[in-house]
N, C-alpha and C positions, 0 to 999 in steps of 0.2 A: 504494500500500500504506500502510495506517495505521501510526502509531507504535505501539510496543509498549505494550499496556495495562498499567497498574499498578493492581492490585486492592487494596481495603481491606476490613477485616473487615465493615463495615456492608453491603456489597454482597451478602453471602451469605445472610443469614437475618434479615430485619428483625424478625420476631416473637420469635425465640428468643435471638438473640445478645446478649451484653453488648457494651459499646462497645469493649472492648479484649481480648476473649477469645471464642473460638468453638470448638465441638466438635460432631461429628456422626458417626453411623454412616456409614462410607465409601460404601456403596452408595446410601444416601439422598442424601448430599452430591453424589455424581457425577451422579445422576439430576436433582436439582433445579438443578444449576449446569452442565449439560452444555455449554451454549453458551459458557461462560467457560473451563472447566478443560481442554478438549481442544485449545484453541488456545494458541500460545505467549503467555505473560504473565508478569508479575512481581508481587510483593507488597510491601507496606510493613510486613510483620510476619514473625515467625518461625513456621515451619510444621513439624509433625511428623506423619507418617502411618505406620500399621502395617497390613500386609497379612496377614490370616489365610488368605486364599485369593486367587487371581488370577494371571494370566499376561499379560505385556505388556512395554512399554518405557517408561522415564521419561527424557526428555531434559532435562538441566540444564546451562544455559550451553554448549550444543553438544556435550556429552558424553552418550552413551547408556548407560543402566544397565538391566539386566534386572529386571523385576518378577516375583517368585515368592512362594510361601508363605513367610512369615517375613521378608519384606523390610521394612525400616524406612528412611525417608528424613527428612533434616533440611535445611530450607532457611532461609537468612538473607534479610533484606530486600534487594530489588534483583536477586536471582538470577532468571534467565529459565528457565521450564520448561514442559513440556506432557506429556500422557499419551497412550499408545495401548495399548488392551487387546484381547487375543484371547479372553479369557474374563472373565466378570463378576467383579470383585473383591469381597472381603469384608474388613472390618476397621474401623478407626477413624481419624479425623483430628482434629487440633486445631491451632489457631494463636492467637498472642497477640502483643501489642506488647512491646517491650523494657521499657517503663515498668511493664507489668502485673507482670512478674517482679521487676524490681529495686526496685519500691516496697515489696514485701513482704519482700525480703531485702536490706536496706540495705547490708550489707557484702559482697554477692556480685554477680558479674557473669555474664551468660550465657556470656561468653567463657571461663569456668572449665571449661566442658564441652568435651571434645576435638573434637566434631563442629561446634562453633561458634567455636572460638578462632582458626581460620584458614581462609580460602578454599582453602588448599592441602590441607586434610584431606578425605578422601573424605566425601561427604554421605550415605552409606548404610551399612547393614550387613545381613547376613542371619542371622537367629536360627537356632540349632539347634533341633531338634524338642523337646528337653527344656526349652528356654527359652521356648517359645511361650505356654504356658498362663499363666505368671506375668505376662508382659508384657501379654498380652491382658486379663487381669484389671485391670491398672493403667489401661489405656486405657478399658476399659468403665466403671470407677469415675469417671474424669474425665468421660466423656460423660454418665453418669447425674447427676452433681453439677451439670453445666452446665445441665441441663434441669429441675432442681428449683428451688424458690424458698425454700430454707431460709436461716436466719440464718447469718452468717459465710461466705457462699457464696464470695466472692472469696478470703478467707483459706484456705479449704479447697482451692480449685482451685489456688492458688499452691503450697500444700504438696504436692498430688498431682502436679503437673507437675515439681516439684523431685525427688520420689521417683522418677518414671519416668525423668527425665534422669540421676539417679544410677545407677539400675539399668542403663540403656542405656550409660552411660559405662563402667561396669565391664566390660560385654561388649565394647564398642568397643575398649577398651585391651588386651584379651586377644588381639586379632588380631595376629599376628606382626609385620606391617609397621607396627603402631601402638603398639608396646610402650614406646618410648622416652619417658621423662618428663624434661622440662627444668625448669630453675629458673623459679620464678614470675615473677621479674623479666624474664627473656628472653621468656616468653610474653606478659606484659603489654606489653612493648616491641613485640613483633610485632603484637599486636592494635592498638595505637595507630598503628603504622606503616601497617597496612592501612587504617585509618580515615582517616589523613592522605592516603594515596595516593588513596583514593576521592574526597576533597575537592578535590585539586589536580592530578590526573594530566593533565588537559587542557591545563594551562598550564605545569606544572613537571615536568621529566624528569630533573633532576640529583639525584644521591644527596646532594650537600652540602645541598640545600634541605631534604630530609627529615631528615637528621642534625641540622641546626640546629633544626628543629621539635621534635625529641626531646631536644635539649640534650645530644647525644653526638657523638663523632667519626664520620666516614664509615667509618673502619676498624672501629670497634666495632659500628656498625650492620650492616655486612656480616658481621661475626662472628656476630651474633645471627641473621641470616637464614640463614646457612650452617649454623649449629648446629641450628636448629629445623626448617628445611624444605629444607636443602641447595640453596638458591638465593641468588644475589646480589640486592642491593637493586635493581640495574638490571633484572634479569630480572623481578622483581615489578612494577616500574613498567611495563615493556614489556608484560607479560602483561595487566595491567589495561587498558592502552590498546587492545590487540588484541581483548580481550573486548568492550569497548564498540564497537570498530570493527565487529565481527561483528554485534552487535545492531543497529547503525545501518544497516549494509549490507543486511540482510534485512528490516528492519521500518520503514525510513524512506523517505519519498518524495524525500529530498534526493539530489542528484547525488553521485557518489563524490568529486569534488573538494571539494564543500562539506563532506562528511563528514570528509575529511582536515583541512580548516581547522578544523572544530569540535573536532577532537582535537589541535590545535596544530601542524599541518603545513601550511604555506602552499605548499610544493612538493609537488604530488601525486605526481610521479615518485619522490621520496624516500620518501613514505609507501607507495606501491605496492611499491617495492623491499623495504622493511622487512617489509611484510605477506607478500609472497611468500617471503621468506627464512625467516620464522618459521612461517607457516601452510602453505606448500608450493604455494599457488596465488595468482593475482592476486585483488584484491578483486572484480573483475567475474566471474571464474570461480567464486569462492566463492558469490557471489549466485546465479548460474545453477544451480550444483550444489545449493544448499539448496532453491531453488524447485522443482527437478526431483524432489527426494526428499521434499518435504513433501506 
C-alpha cells in the first residue's frame, strides 16, 4: 500500500489556478479530479467547501461526517480525508495557502477563525435553509473572481474569503456547543501548542518540553488546554501520536513495529498496549477493520 498522498494546489487545474489559490464549481472539480479526491489524501493548504445539494459521507482523520444540503467543511493542512457520495453534489470549493491569506492581512491569522484555531473544533457545520442563499452567493463570487483576469485579483479574492470566513464564523459560534469565547491569549497559546506538538510529537511526549517551548509552566499550560478544549496537554500529545499512528497503519507499507519506532516507541508491546487502551483495538485489528470497510 502506498503512503498517503499529499496534494498541492498546482495538481488540480494547471490552466486556471493561481499558484496559491484555487476555486471551482464543486461538480466540475469532483469530475475533473475524481481519481484524486475519492481516495484518502491530505493537502498542504486550507480547504473550504459548500454543498448546495448532495448526499454522502466525508471522512476526516477517521471521523465520518454526513454530507447534506447546507453542509460546509473546513480542512487544515495535513488532515486526511476522502468523499463518498450517493447523489451528485452541487456547490463550490476553494482552497488556499496560509501565506495567501496572511500576506494580505498582516495583523491577522487564520487561527482567529473558530473552525481553524484548533484541531479539537468540529471541521463542519450545516447551514439552515434561510442561511443558504447568502453563503452560496459568497462562494459563487469567489469562484467567479478566481476565473476572471481583472486587476487586483488577489486582493479581491483575499477580501472575499475573509468575508465568507467571517460570515461562517458567526454561524459557527451560534451553535450551542461552540458558544464559549476564550481570551485571545489562551487561544493563541493553544494554537502555538498544537503547532509545536505537530513538530515534535514523534520524539517529545513530556508536557514540560512543550511548556518550556511556550515559556510557561506545565501547570499553566494544562490550565489553558483544560479551559479551551477540556483536555490535558498529555491527552493532546497522545491524540496527535495516535492520529499519525492510524494514518501510518493504513497507508504505509512499513511493519507495525517500524511504525511504532517512527513514532518514538522502541517497545512495540508498549505502543500496542497504548493504542488498544485509547482506540479500543490493537493496531493490527485497526488495519484489518479499515481495509474491510474501505
